[in-house]
DRENVO-812412 format. One line per 10 residues: their letters; for each residue x, y, z of N, C-alpha, C, O. Coordinates in Angstrom, 3 decimals. Layout:
<lumros>
a> X:Y:Z:X:Y:Z:X:Y:Z:X:Y:Z ~ ...
</lumros>
This chain:
<lumros>
xxxxxxxxxx> 60.587:5.064:-52.601:58.965:5.113:-53.432:58.286:4.886:-51.947:58.485:3.771:-51.466 ~ 57.434:5.898:-51.093:56.435:5.894:-50.160:55.550:5.329:-50.133:55.669:4.661:-51.161 ~ 53.880:4.813:-49.325:53.450:4.272:-49.702:52.401:5.430:-48.548:52.718:5.670:-47.383 ~ 51.224:5.966:-49.215:50.232:6.325:-49.215:48.623:5.828:-49.358:48.053:5.671:-50.437 ~ 47.910:5.576:-47.784:46.196:5.482:-48.241:45.856:7.266:-48.773:46.281:8.410:-48.611 ~ 44.533:6.297:-49.665:44.055:7.263:-49.751:42.646:7.047:-49.905:42.292:6.168:-50.690 ~ 41.577:7.872:-49.125:39.826:8.141:-49.105:39.394:8.845:-49.546:39.566:10.055:-49.397 ~ 38.330:8.006:-50.586:37.809:8.818:-50.865:35.991:9.138:-50.073:35.019:8.481:-49.703 ~ 36.198:9.804:-50.119:34.309:10.544:-49.107:33.278:11.226:-50.312:33.592:11.865:-51.316 ~ 31.919:10.825:-49.797:30.846:11.366:-50.657:30.552:11.691:-49.930:30.787:11.094:-48.879
xxxxxxxxxx> 29.552:13.310:-49.939:28.976:13.982:-49.421:27.379:13.593:-49.046:26.369:14.052:-49.579 ~ 27.473:12.566:-47.924:25.433:12.626:-47.960:24.482:13.368:-46.438:24.810:13.825:-45.343 ~ 23.271:13.151:-47.139:22.269:14.115:-45.849:22.529:12.742:-44.926:23.290:11.836:-45.266 ~ 21.649:12.771:-43.540:22.154:12.171:-43.069:19.739:12.451:-42.683:18.971:13.370:-42.968 ~ 19.547:11.145:-41.999:17.693:11.551:-41.540:17.287:12.329:-41.065:16.060:12.433:-41.080 ~ 18.153:13.379:-40.329:17.514:14.476:-39.854:18.438:15.516:-40.457:19.088:16.263:-39.727 ~ 18.540:15.605:-42.445:19.207:16.531:-42.619:20.487:17.914:-42.524:20.579:19.098:-42.849 ~ 21.661:16.401:-41.583:22.524:17.507:-41.729:23.741:16.340:-42.608:23.893:15.129:-42.768 ~ 24.273:17.378:-42.920:24.996:17.355:-44.061:26.969:16.101:-43.859:27.823:16.789:-43.302 ~ 27.239:15.358:-44.049:28.587:14.980:-43.094:29.471:14.156:-44.557:29.027:13.850:-45.663
xxxxxxxxxx> 30.793:14.001:-43.990:30.883:12.629:-45.111:31.595:11.605:-45.171:32.757:11.731:-44.785 ~ 31.277:10.665:-45.521:30.837:8.690:-45.523:31.958:8.440:-46.543:32.058:8.922:-47.671 ~ 32.882:7.479:-45.832:33.763:7.425:-46.361:33.492:5.939:-47.842:32.586:5.167:-47.529 ~ 33.860:5.764:-48.582:33.947:5.386:-49.447:34.839:4.222:-50.057:34.152:3.399:-50.660 ~ 36.175:3.956:-50.050:37.315:3.869:-50.312:38.415:3.910:-50.652:39.083:4.409:-51.557 ~ 38.618:2.944:-49.277:40.281:3.234:-48.929:42.038:2.619:-50.285:42.348:1.448:-50.502 ~ 42.663:3.705:-50.797:43.728:2.319:-51.627:44.219:2.869:-51.220:43.976:3.904:-50.600 ~ 45.437:2.133:-51.530:47.232:2.662:-51.008:47.608:2.491:-52.342:47.477:1.565:-53.143 ~ 48.493:4.471:-52.430:49.206:4.196:-53.404:50.487:4.565:-53.697:50.554:5.783:-53.525 ~ 52.072:3.903:-54.235:52.795:3.637:-54.007:53.070:5.749:-55.092:52.522:6.183:-56.105
xxxxxxxxxx> 53.705:6.134:-54.527:54.047:7.772:-54.879:55.586:8.147:-54.136:56.012:7.711:-53.067 ~ 56.389:9.309:-55.291:57.162:10.036:-54.207:56.853:10.949:-54.009:57.875:11.633:-54.064 ~ 55.634:11.876:-53.661:55.147:12.873:-53.404:53.109:12.497:-53.248:52.331:11.633:-53.652 ~ 53.042:13.787:-52.403:52.066:13.448:-51.617:51.179:13.237:-52.779:50.420:12.304:-53.040 ~ 51.670:15.172:-53.906:50.618:15.804:-55.192:50.451:14.672:-55.789:49.314:14.458:-56.210 ~ 51.556:13.566:-56.018:51.474:12.996:-56.941:50.571:11.243:-56.535:50.160:10.354:-57.281 ~ 50.574:11.352:-55.478:49.896:9.966:-55.033:48.164:10.568:-55.181:47.190:9.836:-55.354 ~ 48.137:12.147:-55.051:46.863:12.120:-55.590:45.990:11.997:-56.849:44.772:11.923:-57.011 ~ 47.094:12.001:-57.724:47.361:12.291:-59.093:46.707:10.681:-59.657:45.730:10.421:-60.360 ~ 48.168:9.428:-58.712:47.526:8.236:-59.517:46.153:8.106:-58.522:45.324:7.233:-58.775
x> 46.028:8.728:-57.752:44.142:7.790:-56.937:43.184:8.227:-58.153:41.993:7.917:-58.142
</lumros>
């Protein structure tokens, strides 16, 4: 089984109104495939 690092992002607005992705959390998931890791996360 492979270990994947999954990061969750949130879209937020900066003080000048520009939208950007801010990381919220990162977890490690053990799975056979990337799709399985996404599902488990």
